[in-house]
N, C-alpha and C positions, 0 to 999 in steps of 0.2 A: 518467698518462693515464687518462681515463675509458673504461670499457667499456660503452657504451650499447647497449641492445638495438635491433634493427631493428623498428620499430613496424608499418610497412606496406611492402609491396614496390612497386616502380614499376608493376608490372602492376596491382596493386590500385588505385593512384592513377589510372592510365589508365582502368580500368573504371569508376571512380567518376565521372570527368568525362564519359566516353562515355555513361553512363546519364543524367546531367543533360542533356547535349546532345540525346539521343534524346527525352527527355521534352519539352524545349522545342520541338523540331521537331514532335512529335506534336500538341501543343496548338496550335501555330501553324497547322498544316494543318487541324485541327478548326475553328479560327476563320476559316479561309479567307482568311488574310492572306499577303501576299508577304514575302519576306525584306527587300526594300527598304523596304516600308511599316513593318515592325517595327523595322528598324535606325534609320530616321529618327525613329520614335516614341520610342525610348529614348536618343536623343541622338547617334547615330553619324552621320557625314557621308556615308557610303555603305554599301552592303551587304557590302563586302569582309570587314571584321572579323566582322560578324554571321554571314555564311555560313561562315567558317572556324570560329567558335566553335560554331555549330550542328552542324557536322560534326566537331568536335574535330580540326581539321586545322592544320598548321603551328604547333602548340603554343599555339593560341588557345583560351581558355576564358572562360566567363562568370564574373564576380566577383559578390559579394553585392549590389552596387548594381544591376548588370544584372538579376539575378534579381528584386530588389524591383520594379524598373520593369516587367519582363516580367509579373510577377504582377498588377500594377495594370492594365497594358494588356490582358491576357487575362482579367482579372477572375476569377482563380483564387487559391487559397491557395498560398503559396510552397512549402509542403511537397510539393506535387505534383511539383515538379521533382526531388525527392530519392527518390521512390518507385522501388523496384526494378522493372524491366521484366520481366514473366514471359517465359520463353523457350518 
């Protein structure tokens, strides 16, 4: 049996996705766009998934395709979504 090290904790993973979600929300608000407008623009049929992903609720999270589309829609570099939010 392999004895593999734990690379990251679940808390670290949750914090990672919370950070991405917070960055997406911050940029959306700066662009003065609604959740519905953004959701439809990235190919979602309603704002439900988008709202949950933006709030990291119900285990919904943005994937790389979502982030690529969001970066194009917001006209920002995709790297902005990964920047750590200062506390």
